[in-house]
TORBAVO-102551 format. One line per 2 residues: number of its first residue (from 0); their letters; for each residue x, y negated, z negated of C-alpha. Coordinates in steps of 0.25 Angstrom, whole numbers, plus 2048, in hexadecimal, padded with zeros to 3 digits. Last residue first. Example, Ala and Ser with C-alpha at 12.3 -4.5 7.8 and 13.67 -1.06 7.14 Angstrom:
! residues 2
1 = sa = 837,804,7E3; 831,812,7E1
//
This chain:
! residues 102
101 = aq = 354,088,C1F; 357,08B,C11
99 = ae = 35A,099,C13; 362,096,C20
97 = en = 36C,08E,C1A; 36D,098,C10
95 = sr = 371,0A3,C18; 379,09B,C22
93 = vl = 381,097,C13; 383,0A6,C11
91 = rl = 387,0A8,C20; 391,09E,C1F
89 = yi = 395,0A3,C13; 396,0B2,C19
87 = va = 39C,0AF,C24; 3A9,0A6,C1B
85 = sv = 3AA,0B0,C12; 3AD,0BC,C1D
83 = ms = 3B6,0B0,C26; 3BF,0B0,C1A
81 = ll = 3C0,0BE,C15; 3C3,0C1,C23
79 = li = 3CE,0B7,C25; 3D2,0BB,C18
77 = lg = 3D2,0CA,C1F; 3D9,0C5,C2A
75 = ay = 3E7,0C1,C23; 3E7,0CE,C1C
73 = aa = 3E7,0D4,C26; 3F0,0CB,C2D
71 = av = 3FC,0CD,C20; 3F6,0DD,C21
69 = nv = 3FC,0DC,C31; 409,0D1,C2D
67 = nr = 40E,0DB,C23; 41D,0D2,C21
65 = ld = 41B,0D7,C11; 41E,0C9,C0D
63 = yy = 41B,0C1,C17; 40D,0C7,C1E
61 = qr = 40A,0CF,C13; 40B,0C7,C07
59 = ya = 403,0BA,C0E; 3F7,0C5,C12
57 = en = 3F9,0C8,C03; 3F7,0B9,C01
55 = al = 3EB,0B6,C09; 3E5,0C1,C03
53 = vt = 3E7,0BD,BF5; 3EF,0C6,BEC
51 = vi = 3FA,0BF,BE4; 409,0BE,BE9
49 = dg = 40F,0B6,BE1; 415,0A9,BE3
47 = gs = 411,0A0,BD6; 404,0A6,BD6
45 = la = 3FD,099,BD7; 404,095,BE4
43 = iv = 403,0A1,BEB; 3F4,0A3,BE7
41 = va = 3F1,094,BEC; 3FB,096,BF9
39 = fv = 3F2,0A4,BFD; 3E2,09E,BFA
37 = ql = 3DF,0A3,C0A; 3D1,0A8,C05
35 = al = 3CB,09D,BFF; 3CF,095,C0C
33 = it = 3C4,09D,C12; 3BB,09A,C07
31 = rl = 3C0,08B,C07; 3BD,089,C16
29 = il = 3AE,092,C13; 3AB,089,C09
27 = av = 3AE,07C,C0E; 3A9,080,C1C
25 = ql = 39B,082,C15; 39D,074,C0B
23 = sp = 39E,06D,C18; 391,073,C1D
21 = kl = 38A,073,C11; 38D,063,C0E
19 = mp = 37F,05D,C13; 378,069,C0C
17 = li = 380,065,BFF; 37C,058,BFD
15 = vf = 36D,058,C01; 366,062,BFA
13 = ri = 370,066,BEF; 377,058,BEC
11 = rk = 36A,050,BED; 363,05C,BE6
9 = wl = 36D,05B,BD9; 36E,04C,BDB
7 = ga = 35E,04A,BD9; 355,049,BE4
5 = gf = 34C,03C,BE2; 348,03A,BF2
3 = ld = 350,02D,BF0; 35D,037,BED
1 = aa = 359,041,BF9; 35A,037,C03
//
């Protein structure tokens, strides 16, 4: 329909396609943000096995190498908290943008 009314490619993408994809893009962005905080395997593979200071790696080191379960659980809780806070902030930003456009 946008093509019939003379909308160019950019306007079709911006005003037709992206709004239809918005729910899927939101979920994908939240999941990628959460997974980005859990970069454990990638860091291990790229560093050649040397422990690099990343939250997930530090939790692993505390639990398996140092047998410090409490500190490892605290790191895991911090990762969970950061994931949830970033998801809530993102959802609030998206909601405020939707309300401003309505």
